[in-house]
C-alpha positions as CSV (number, residue, x, y, z in Angstrom):
1,M,-7.6,-15.4,8.8
2,S,-9.6,-15.1,5.6
3,A,-13.3,-16.1,5.5
4,S,-12.5,-19.1,3.3
5,R,-10.0,-20.5,5.7
6,Q,-12.3,-19.8,8.7
7,R,-15.0,-21.7,6.8
8,W,-12.7,-24.6,6.2
9,L,-11.6,-24.7,9.9
10,L,-15.2,-24.7,11.1
11,E,-16.0,-27.6,8.7
12,Q,-13.1,-29.7,10.1
13,I,-13.9,-29.2,13.8
14,P,-16.7,-32.0,14.0
15,D,-14.3,-34.5,12.4
16,W,-11.5,-33.6,14.8
17,E,-13.9,-34.0,17.8
18,R,-15.2,-37.3,16.4
19,E,-11.7,-38.7,16.0
20,G,-10.6,-37.5,19.5
21,W,-8.0,-34.9,18.3
22,L,-10.0,-32.1,19.9
23,T,-12.0,-31.9,23.1
24,A,-15.6,-30.6,23.1
25,E,-14.5,-27.6,25.1
26,G,-11.7,-26.9,22.6
27,G,-14.2,-27.2,19.8
28,V,-16.5,-24.6,21.4
29,R,-13.6,-22.2,21.8
30,L,-12.5,-22.5,18.2
31,R,-16.1,-22.0,17.0
32,E,-16.4,-18.8,19.1
33,R,-13.0,-17.5,18.1
34,Y,-13.3,-18.1,14.3
35,A,-17.1,-17.7,14.0
36,L,-18.2,-16.2,10.7
37,A,-20.6,-13.3,11.1
38,A,-24.0,-14.0,9.6
39,S,-23.9,-10.8,7.7
40,G,-20.2,-11.0,6.8
41,P,-19.6,-9.9,3.3
42,G,-18.3,-12.5,0.9
43,L,-16.2,-11.5,-2.1
44,G,-18.8,-12.8,-4.5
45,Q,-21.6,-10.9,-2.7
46,I,-19.6,-7.7,-2.8
47,M,-18.8,-8.1,-6.5
48,L,-22.4,-8.9,-7.5
49,G,-23.7,-6.1,-5.5
50,A,-21.2,-3.6,-7.0
51,L,-22.0,-4.9,-10.5
52,G,-25.7,-4.5,-9.9
53,A,-25.3,-1.0,-8.7
54,L,-23.1,-0.1,-11.7
55,L,-25.6,-1.5,-14.1
56,V,-28.5,0.3,-12.5
57,G,-26.6,3.6,-12.3
58,S,-25.4,3.3,-15.9
59,G,-28.9,2.4,-17.1
60,L,-30.4,5.5,-15.4
61,I,-27.8,7.8,-16.9
62,A,-28.3,6.3,-20.4
63,I,-32.1,6.7,-20.2
64,I,-31.9,10.3,-19.0
65,G,-29.2,11.1,-21.6
66,H,-31.3,9.7,-24.4
67,N,-34.0,12.4,-24.0
68,W,-31.8,15.1,-22.5
69,D,-32.3,17.7,-25.2
70,D,-36.0,17.5,-24.9
71,F,-36.1,18.5,-21.2
72,S,-36.4,22.0,-19.8
73,R,-33.9,23.1,-17.1
74,P,-36.2,22.4,-14.1
75,V,-36.9,18.9,-15.5
76,R,-33.2,18.4,-16.0
77,L,-32.5,19.4,-12.4
78,L,-35.2,17.0,-11.3
79,F,-33.6,14.1,-13.1
80,A,-30.2,15.1,-11.6
81,F,-31.4,15.0,-8.0
82,L,-34.2,12.3,-8.1
83,P,-31.7,9.3,-8.5
84,L,-29.6,10.7,-5.7
85,L,-32.6,11.1,-3.4
86,A,-33.7,7.5,-4.3
87,A,-30.2,6.2,-3.5
88,Q,-30.2,8.0,-0.2
89,M,-33.6,6.5,0.7
90,F,-32.3,3.0,-0.2
91,S,-29.2,3.6,2.0
92,W,-31.4,4.8,4.9
93,Q,-33.5,1.6,4.6
94,A,-30.3,-0.5,4.5
95,L,-29.0,1.1,7.7
96,R,-32.4,1.1,9.5
97,G,-33.2,-2.5,8.8
98,G,-29.7,-3.9,9.5
99,A,-29.4,-5.2,6.0
100,A,-26.8,-7.7,4.8
101,A,-23.3,-6.6,3.8
102,W,-23.9,-6.9,0.1
103,V,-27.1,-4.8,0.4
104,R,-25.0,-2.1,2.1
105,E,-22.4,-2.3,-0.6
106,T,-25.0,-1.9,-3.3
107,A,-26.6,1.0,-1.6
108,A,-23.2,2.8,-0.9
109,L,-21.9,2.3,-4.5
110,L,-25.3,3.3,-6.0
111,Q,-25.3,6.5,-3.9
112,A,-21.7,7.3,-4.9
113,L,-22.5,6.9,-8.6
114,T,-25.6,9.0,-8.4
115,A,-23.7,11.7,-6.5
116,G,-21.1,11.8,-9.3
117,A,-23.8,11.9,-11.9
118,C,-25.6,14.7,-10.1
119,L,-22.4,16.8,-9.9
120,A,-21.8,16.3,-13.6
121,L,-25.4,17.1,-14.6
122,V,-25.6,20.3,-12.5
123,S,-22.3,21.5,-13.9
124,Q,-23.5,20.8,-17.4
125,I,-27.0,22.5,-16.9
126,Y,-25.5,25.7,-15.5
127,H,-22.3,25.6,-17.6
128,L,-20.1,25.8,-14.5
129,G,-17.0,24.6,-16.4
130,G,-13.9,23.5,-14.5
131,D,-11.3,20.8,-14.9
132,W,-11.9,17.1,-14.3
133,P,-9.6,17.0,-11.2
134,D,-11.8,19.5,-9.5
135,F,-14.8,17.3,-10.3
136,L,-13.0,14.2,-9.1
137,R,-12.0,15.8,-5.8
138,A,-15.6,16.9,-5.1
139,W,-16.8,13.4,-6.0
140,F,-14.5,11.4,-3.7
141,L,-15.0,13.9,-0.8
142,L,-18.8,13.5,-1.1
143,S,-18.3,9.7,-1.2
144,L,-16.1,9.4,1.8
145,P,-18.9,9.4,4.5
146,L,-20.4,6.4,2.7
147,A,-17.3,4.4,3.4
148,W,-17.7,5.2,7.1
149,V,-21.5,4.9,7.6
150,L,-22.2,2.0,5.3
151,R,-18.8,0.3,5.9
152,S,-18.5,-0.1,2.2
153,E,-15.4,-1.9,0.7
154,A,-16.4,-0.8,-2.8
155,V,-16.6,2.9,-1.9
156,T,-13.3,2.6,0.0
157,L,-11.6,1.2,-3.0
158,F,-13.0,4.0,-5.2
159,Y,-11.8,6.6,-2.7
160,L,-8.3,5.2,-2.6
161,M,-8.0,5.0,-6.3
162,A,-9.6,8.5,-6.9
163,T,-7.4,10.2,-4.3
164,A,-4.2,8.6,-5.8
165,I,-5.2,9.6,-9.3
166,W,-6.0,13.1,-8.2
167,A,-2.7,13.5,-6.3
168,V,-0.6,12.2,-9.2
169,D,-2.4,14.5,-11.7
170,Q,-1.9,17.6,-9.5
171,Y,1.8,17.3,-9.4
172,D,2.3,19.5,-12.5
173,S,-0.6,21.8,-11.9
174,G,1.3,24.6,-10.4
175,L,-1.6,25.3,-8.0
176,A,-1.4,26.4,-4.4
177,W,-0.5,23.9,-1.7
178,Q,-4.2,23.4,-0.7
179,N,-4.9,22.1,-4.2
180,S,-1.7,20.1,-4.5
181,P,-0.6,16.5,-3.5
182,V,0.7,17.9,-0.3
183,I,-2.8,17.4,1.3
184,Y,-2.8,13.8,0.2
185,P,-1.8,12.5,3.7
186,L,-4.9,14.2,5.1
187,L,-7.0,12.6,2.5
188,L,-5.6,9.2,3.5
189,I,-6.2,9.9,7.2
190,G,-9.8,10.5,6.3
191,L,-10.3,6.8,5.9
192,L,-9.4,6.0,9.5
193,P,-13.0,6.2,10.8
194,R,-13.8,3.4,8.3
195,W,-12.1,0.9,10.6
196,W,-13.0,2.5,14.0
197,R,-14.1,-0.4,16.2
198,Q,-14.4,-2.5,13.1
199,P,-12.3,-5.5,11.9
200,P,-9.1,-4.6,10.1
201,P,-9.2,-4.5,6.3
202,G,-8.8,-7.7,4.3
203,A,-5.8,-8.7,2.3
204,V,-7.0,-7.4,-1.1
205,L,-7.9,-4.0,0.4
206,R,-4.5,-3.8,2.1
207,W,-2.6,-4.4,-1.1
208,F,-4.8,-1.9,-2.9
209,M,-4.3,0.6,-0.1
210,A,-0.6,0.2,-0.1
211,L,-0.2,0.6,-3.8
212,N,-2.4,3.7,-3.9
213,A,-0.9,5.2,-0.8
214,G,2.6,4.7,-2.3
215,L,1.5,6.6,-5.5
216,G,-0.2,9.4,-3.6
217,L,2.5,9.9,-1.0
218,G,5.2,9.7,-3.7
219,A,3.4,12.5,-5.6
220,A,3.3,14.6,-2.4
221,V,7.0,14.1,-1.8
222,S,7.8,15.1,-5.4
223,F,5.6,18.2,-5.1
224,A,7.3,19.2,-1.9
225,A,10.7,18.9,-3.6
226,K,9.4,21.0,-6.5
227,L,8.4,23.7,-4.0
228,G,11.9,23.7,-2.6
229,S,13.5,25.3,-5.7
230,L,16.6,23.2,-5.6
231,S,19.4,24.4,-7.7
232,F,20.6,20.9,-8.6
233,S,20.0,17.2,-8.2
234,K,16.3,17.5,-7.9
235,F,15.6,14.0,-9.2
236,N,18.3,12.5,-7.0
237,A,16.8,14.2,-4.0
238,V,13.3,12.9,-4.9
239,L,14.7,9.4,-5.3
240,L,16.2,9.6,-1.8
241,L,13.0,10.9,-0.4
242,W,11.1,8.1,-2.0
243,S,13.4,5.7,-0.4
244,V,13.0,7.3,3.0
245,L,9.2,7.0,2.4
246,A,9.7,3.3,1.6
247,A,11.6,2.8,4.8
248,C,8.7,4.4,6.7
249,F,6.3,1.9,4.9
250,V,8.5,-1.0,6.1
251,L,8.6,0.3,9.7
252,L,4.9,1.3,9.8
253,P,3.9,0.6,13.5
254,L,1.8,-2.5,14.1
255,N,0.1,-3.9,17.1
256,A,0.7,-7.4,18.4
257,R,-1.9,-8.9,16.1
258,G,-0.4,-7.2,13.1
259,M,3.1,-8.4,13.9
260,A,1.9,-11.9,14.2
261,E,0.4,-11.9,10.7
262,S,2.2,-13.4,7.7
263,T,4.1,-11.2,5.3
264,R,1.5,-11.7,2.7
265,R,-0.9,-9.6,4.8
266,K,1.7,-6.9,5.1
267,P,2.0,-5.3,1.6
268,Q,3.6,-2.2,3.0
269,V,6.6,-4.3,4.1
270,V,6.8,-6.2,0.8
271,L,6.5,-3.2,-1.5
272,G,8.8,-1.0,0.7
273,G,11.4,-3.8,1.0
274,L,11.4,-4.4,-2.8
275,W,12.0,-0.7,-3.4
276,L,14.8,-0.5,-0.8
277,F,16.6,-3.5,-2.1
278,G,16.4,-2.3,-5.7
279,Y,17.7,1.1,-4.5
280,G,20.5,-0.6,-2.6
281,L,21.6,-2.8,-5.5
282,A,21.7,0.2,-7.8
283,A,23.8,2.0,-5.2
284,T,26.5,-0.6,-5.4
285,F,27.7,0.9,-8.7
286,A,30.0,3.9,-8.3
287,D,28.3,6.3,-10.7
288,V,25.0,5.8,-9.0
289,G,26.7,6.3,-5.6
290,E,27.8,9.8,-6.7
291,D,24.2,10.7,-7.8
292,L,22.9,9.5,-4.4
293,L,25.4,11.7,-2.5
294,K,24.2,14.7,-4.6
295,G,20.6,13.7,-3.8
296,A,21.4,13.5,-0.1
297,D,22.9,17.0,-0.1
298,S,19.8,18.4,-1.9
299,A,17.2,16.4,0.2
300,L,18.6,17.8,3.4
301,R,17.8,21.3,2.3
302,L,14.1,20.5,2.0
303,P,11.7,20.8,4.9
304,A,9.9,17.8,3.6
305,G,13.2,15.8,3.8
306,W,13.6,16.7,7.5
307,L,10.0,15.9,8.2
308,L,10.3,12.4,6.6
309,L,13.5,11.8,8.6
310,V,11.7,12.7,11.9
311,V,8.9,10.3,11.0
312,L,11.5,7.7,10.2
313,A,13.2,8.2,13.5
314,V,9.9,7.8,15.4
315,F,9.1,4.6,13.5
316,V,12.7,3.3,14.2
317,A,12.3,3.9,17.9
318,L,8.9,2.1,18.0
319,A,10.4,-0.8,16.0
320,V,13.3,-1.1,18.4
321,R,10.9,-1.1,21.3
322,Q,8.9,-4.0,19.6
323,R,12.2,-5.8,18.6
324,R,11.3,-5.9,14.9
325,W,14.9,-6.6,13.9
326,A,14.1,-7.9,10.4
327,V,12.3,-4.7,9.2
328,L,14.9,-2.6,11.0
329,A,17.6,-4.3,8.9
330,I,15.7,-3.7,5.7
331,A,15.0,-0.1,6.5
332,S,18.7,0.6,7.4
333,V,19.5,0.6,3.7
334,V,18.3,4.2,3.3
335,V,20.5,5.6,6.1
336,L,23.8,4.8,4.5
337,P,23.9,7.7,1.9
338,L,23.0,10.2,4.7
339,L,25.8,8.9,6.9
340,V,28.4,9.0,4.2
341,H,27.3,12.5,3.2
342,A,27.6,13.7,6.8
343,V,31.2,12.4,7.0
344,F,32.2,13.3,3.4
345,P,30.1,16.2,2.1
346,S,31.7,16.0,-1.3
347,S,29.9,14.0,-4.0
348,S,33.2,12.6,-5.3
349,H,33.1,9.6,-2.9
350,G,30.6,7.6,-4.9
351,G,33.0,4.6,-5.1
352,L,33.3,4.6,-1.3
353,L,29.5,4.6,-1.0
354,A,29.2,1.8,-3.5
355,G,31.6,-0.4,-1.6
356,L,29.9,0.3,1.7
357,F,26.5,-0.5,0.1
358,T,27.9,-3.9,-1.1
359,F,29.0,-4.8,2.5
360,H,25.9,-3.4,4.0
361,L,23.5,-5.4,1.8
362,A,25.5,-8.5,2.4
363,G,25.1,-7.9,6.2
364,V,21.3,-7.3,5.7
365,G,21.0,-10.5,3.8
366,L,22.8,-12.5,6.4
367,T,20.8,-10.9,9.2
368,L,17.5,-11.9,7.6
369,I,18.8,-15.5,7.5
370,L,20.3,-15.7,10.9
371,L,17.3,-14.2,12.6
372,D,15.3,-17.1,11.4
373,F,17.7,-19.6,13.0
374,A,17.5,-17.5,16.2
375,G,13.8,-18.0,16.3
376,R,13.0,-14.4,15.5
377,P,10.5,-13.2,12.8
378,A,12.6,-13.0,9.6
379,A,12.7,-13.6,5.9
380,P,15.5,-16.1,5.2
381,R,14.6,-16.6,1.5
382,L,14.6,-12.9,0.9
383,G,18.0,-12.7,2.6
384,A,19.3,-15.4,0.3
385,A,17.8,-13.6,-2.7
386,V,19.6,-10.4,-1.7
387,L,22.9,-12.2,-1.4
388,S,22.5,-13.9,-4.8
389,A,21.5,-10.6,-6.5
390,L,24.5,-8.9,-4.9
391,V,26.9,-11.5,-6.3
392,L,25.3,-11.2,-9.7
393,A,25.5,-7.4,-9.7
394,R,29.2,-7.6,-8.8
395,M,29.8,-10.1,-11.5
396,A,28.1,-7.9,-14.1
397,D,30.3,-5.0,-13.0
398,S,33.5,-7.0,-13.1
399,D,36.1,-7.6,-15.9
400,L,35.9,-11.4,-15.8
401,S,35.4,-13.4,-18.9
402,L,32.0,-14.7,-19.9
403,L,33.1,-18.2,-19.0
404,A,34.0,-17.2,-15.5
405,K,30.8,-15.2,-15.1
406,G,28.7,-18.2,-16.4
407,I,30.3,-20.5,-13.8
408,V,29.6,-18.1,-11.0
409,F,26.0,-17.7,-12.1
410,I,25.6,-21.5,-12.1
411,I,27.2,-21.8,-8.6
412,V,25.0,-19.1,-7.2
413,G,21.8,-20.6,-8.8
414,V,22.6,-24.0,-7.4
415,A,23.3,-22.6,-4.0
416,F,20.1,-20.6,-4.0
417,L,18.0,-23.7,-5.0
418,A,19.8,-25.8,-2.3
419,F,19.1,-23.2,0.3
420,N,15.4,-23.0,-0.7
421,F,15.1,-26.8,-0.4
422,F,16.8,-26.7,3.0
423,M,14.5,-24.0,4.3
424,S,11.4,-25.9,3.0
425,R,12.6,-29.0,4.8
426,R,13.4,-27.1,8.0
427,R,10.0,-25.5,8.0
428,R,8.3,-28.9,7.7
429,E,10.4,-30.2,10.6
430,V,9.6,-27.2,12.8
431,A,5.9,-27.5,12.0
432,R,6.0,-31.2,12.8
């Protein structure tokens, strides 16, 4: 539950106790369970602290840069390291004195900025040269411990964004694997100590993490395909591997608390599901189906392809054990091209794959609807949207007249609106 909702709940408890809706014992339990930490960071505090650190760091850099040409080399080195030392002392005082969260955020971000400035100044003083990706990598690696020790959300966001930018840029670099996006998963794992014995990340950070992880892991998969020296269908193979990666996102293992959370707090499921449904709808066209079969043949020649399939198989087993049938239905979209390729190795069966995808997506949409009526976690509106999009795709691919297509579009739109109204009414009745 977000801090704003916790605060609202705590404000309502006295009224509920006064009106007899809640016992005194129940009120005590609710206050204990949803208590807001006294030093808990608010979004406004974090933003103001980050803004203050940015202004202070920018001001120091501007003042030093104004007189830079008049300084000797030792003085320049002194100006390079003094702000970093001051920021470290500030961070030490924040940790020692048990400072509030916004103070820790300010100290962490200020130290990250001064570390970057120090790297840049030393490189300029000694004319070390190098490319900006090398500088960025050194910067975010030096900043990573700040996210652990000071529990800084701002530095965590910087690390996520910087690692994703670095991984995407390194795709065309032609460097060795240790300087390539292949190591991005290790960079992502480096953030795990940030939440060791700490509350899970908030909704904003989760979405930011999912977006950047998708970019970084996508770059890693593309680079692995590039190393494979495929003779044909490289793009189709990468497209399939991206879809397997999206299925892994959807099936990412969760604990009981994570499974009980709303879909809005599971960005990996939302983003992965959107990719898979777009992929599946495109595959309902015969020419796309042929390309996907070529991609399946090429992807299975890559070690990265088999590695992703092993990870997917492990995630599927865990999801079956936890009975997460809805996400299993969504992730099943990516398996169909592999199955068809295993039975019909030739890529000339694109029409067959397109027809199977049409029926499979229809089954997935119905599954997402029926699971809700069975009392299971599901996404009935998403299922209805998939069915509607499937009908529209088939109409666009048909030889019917514009009048017939227009009538079908109207019928599907009315049916979708009616279903949405029905589900809203049903949810209110269940809640009541």
